[in-house]
Structure formats: structure tokens, C-alpha cells
C-alpha positions in Angstrom: -10.6 9.4 4.8 -10.3 6.6 2.2 -6.6 6.0 2.6 -6.9 5.8 6.4 -9.7 3.3 6.1 -7.7 1.2 3.7 -4.7 1.2 6.0 -6.8 0.2 9.0 -8.6 -2.5 6.9 -5.2 -4.0 5.9 -4.2 -4.0 9.6 -7.5 -5.6 10.6 -6.9 -8.3 8.0 -3.5 -8.9 9.6 -1.6 -7.6 6.6 0.6 -5.0 8.4 3.4 -5.3 5.7 0.9 -4.3 3.0 -0.3 -1.4 5.1 3.3 -0.2 5.7 4.1 -0.7 2.0 1.1 1.4 1.0 2.2 4.2 3.3 5.7 4.1 1.7 4.2 4.1 -1.8 2.1 7.1 -0.9 5.0 9.1 0.5 7.5 8.4 -2.3 6.8 10.0 -5.7 8.8 7.4 -7.6 5.9 4.9 -7.2 3.5 7.2 -9.1 5.1 6.2 -12.4 4.2 2.5 -11.9 1.0 0.9 -13.0 -1.7 -0.2 -10.5 -0.7 -3.9 -11.1 3.0 -3.1 -10.5 2.2 -1.3 -7.3 -0.1 -4.0 -6.2 2.5 -6.6 -6.9 5.0 -4.8 -4.7 2.5 -4.7 -1.9 1.8 -8.4 -2.3 5.6 -9.1 -2.2 5.8 -7.1 1.0 
């Protein structure tokens, strides 16, 4: 599964906050209205 591989890849890169942030974004529909760049920015800020 692509999402699982992405989460594991982020953890392997020692980016657990980004992995957690991606899980949160996937679970909460409010994020779907944001652009890719906005969502990526939130992950980088995490």
C-alpha cells in the first residue's frame, strides 16, 4: 500500500513527526480542502 510505504519511509528517514502529521491529515477531512503545497508545508512545520 502506497500510504503505508510512505509512512514507513518517513520513519526510516527519521522523520516521525512528518509521518504522524501525514496520518492526521489522512484521518481528518478538513485537510482535503488544502492544496498540496499547504499540506506539505504543514508536514514540514511538524
